[in-house]
N, C-alpha and C positions, 0 to 999 in steps of 0.2 A: 697131727692130731688137732682138731678144731677146739678152740676155747669156747666153752659153753657157759661161762659166767655171764651174769647180767652186765649190761653196759655200765651201769652205775658203779659196779665193783672195780672198774678200771680207773676210776677217778682218783687222782692223787689227793692226799689229805694235807698237802702243803700249798695253801693259797699264795698268790704273789704278794710281795711286800705292800703294795698299795691297798689291796683288798684286806689284808690282815690288819693294816694300820687303820683303815677306814672303819672296819668293824669294831675295833677296840675304841676308837675315838667316838663313834656313834654310841656305843654302850656307855661310855663315860659321860658324854653330853647329855644322856637321859637320866643321869643319876642325881641324887640330892647334893652330892659333893660339888657338882658343876654349878648348881644354883647357888650354893654357898660361896664358891669362888667368884662367881659373877657379882653377887651382892657385896662381897668384900671389895672387889675391884671398883664397883660404883661408889661405895662409901669412901674409899681412898681417893678416888678421882674427885669426889665432891669436896673432901677436906682440902685437897691440893688447890682446888678452885677458890675456896674460902680463904686459905692462907695467902694465895698469890693474887687475890682480888679479881678473880675471874678474867684473866687475860685472853687475848684473841687466840693464841696458840692452844690454850686450854680447851676452848670451844671447838676449834678445828680438829684437834686430836680425836674427839669423840664423834663429831659429825662426819669426818672422813674415815676414821678407823672402823667404826661399827658397821657401816654398810659393807665394807670389804670383808670383815669378819663374818657377817651374816651370809654373804655370797659364798664364801669358802665353806662354811658349815652346811649350807644348803646343798652344795655339790657333794660333800662327803656323805651326808645323810641320804641324799637321793641315790647315790651309788649303792649304799648298803640296802636301801629299800628295793631297788631294782633287782639286786642279787637275790634277796629273800623272796621277792615276788616270783621270779623265774624258777626258783627251787620249789616253791609251793605249786606252781603250775605243773611242773614236771611230776611231782608226787601225785597230783590229781589225775594227770594224764595216765600214769601208771595204774591207778585205781580204775579209771574208766576202761582201760584196755583189758583189765582182768575180769571185768564183768561181761558175761555173754550177751545180755540184752542191750548193753549200752551201745550207742551209736559212735562209730569212729569219727564222724563229723564233729562230735562234741570235743574231741581232742584239739581240733583246730578252731574252736569257737572264738578265740581272742582275735582272729582275723575278720570276724563279722563286723558289719556296720552297726551304728547305734539303733536303727530301726529294727534290724534283724534281732539284736539282743533283746529289745523291748518285746518283740513278738514271742521270743522264747520265754521271757519272764512271765508274760501273760499266760502262755501255754502251761508252764510248770506251776504257776500260781493256781490254775484251775484244776490240776490233777489232784491235789489233796482234797479239794472240795468234792470232786467226783468220787473219790475213794470213801469219803465220809458218808456221802449220801447212798452209796452202794452197800455199805456195811450194815448188818442188822444191829439195831440198838435196843 
């Protein structure tokens, strides 16, 4: 007997540990709590600098540590953004495929070059104007 379920229904609801961790971390990094933690860290870092008379190790800790932290956070956030972008593209592809007058070529539009995308934007930007001028007012 052939399985007639939609392909998306075969997807497991158990993401890999890295994906699960990166989504949680990205969510937390976008929260007010993260801003508070960062502000408290910087305040403590400044107080340590004042108390220790701003030694060289104090300066190096922040000038070396923060770029690495920034790079790490960039990679985690980009991973999550790519995942969500792919999911949205698939949802839109499903909607396009469900519409009869839709072009199958639109499903593959992300493969187009910049010039081709601009041409399509111009084309679809003109459609609403044509529809407005054709409708009786």
